[in-house]
Phi, psi and omega in degrees: 000135177201090187232148172238148183303315185276357178075000181293140179285124175261151175300144179296144176288142176295119182303326180290328176293313179301318179299316179295317180297315180295324179300325177297314180294320179296320178299320177295318179299316180294322177297319178297318179297318180296334178274359181092013181258190181273128188280072174234129180234158180209161175211143178249125181247143179282171183300331179269005177091005180279144178287121178267320182193153178221155181190174180222160175299122183234024183296327178284309184299320183262357185054044184228105183295346181267357185271071175277165184301314181295321178296317180296317179295318179298313179296320180295333180289338182072182182293133175241145178300321179208151177254005177299131180089355180278161181231125173264123177252128183221144182287340183223147178311130184293138176293178181294324178299311182286329175296322176297321177299315179301313179293315183304319186258003173072032174295130191280329187216146175232126174256122185252122179297314179201152180227012180282322181289321182212125179258097182274226186260020185295326178292319176300317178301314180298321179294340182249028169092001177273129177287125181243129176244114181258116187269328187052053182287128183296321180297316178298316181295316180297319179300313181288317180301316179297317180296313182298320179296323182276337187223057185299322181293317178295317178299313181297323177296318183294320183267006174081025178270136179280000000 
């Protein structure tokens, strides 16, 4: 999936750039897993490609259900005058909470590592003008599948399943 609301053709993203950006998010996911947390990582990049903030899901480590990876990356970026032109890179399709953050602050693009493990709000974001790039990255999928298989109760708690 790679859609923009107005249908205007955007230049294709440089695959090596996308790979580097995703590597930042994957490193965060792996760090979270090593800390005993949920392996989801994210990074927020500026319009010029500079790293603004990075983070990982820390809801277990911090005992804070709102500390999702995208939220952590957003907070680490600090206040920005505008989020127009920024890109949120995340290892997993963003949940509704994080999708709302993207919409609320006008983040222009979301790069999703994988959406097979969890299908969050990325389609909704695309329908509302956020450019969404869905990679279906094998490393991201393997990381989440392994975690979910080993920790189903924790995973279900994180995504709000009873």
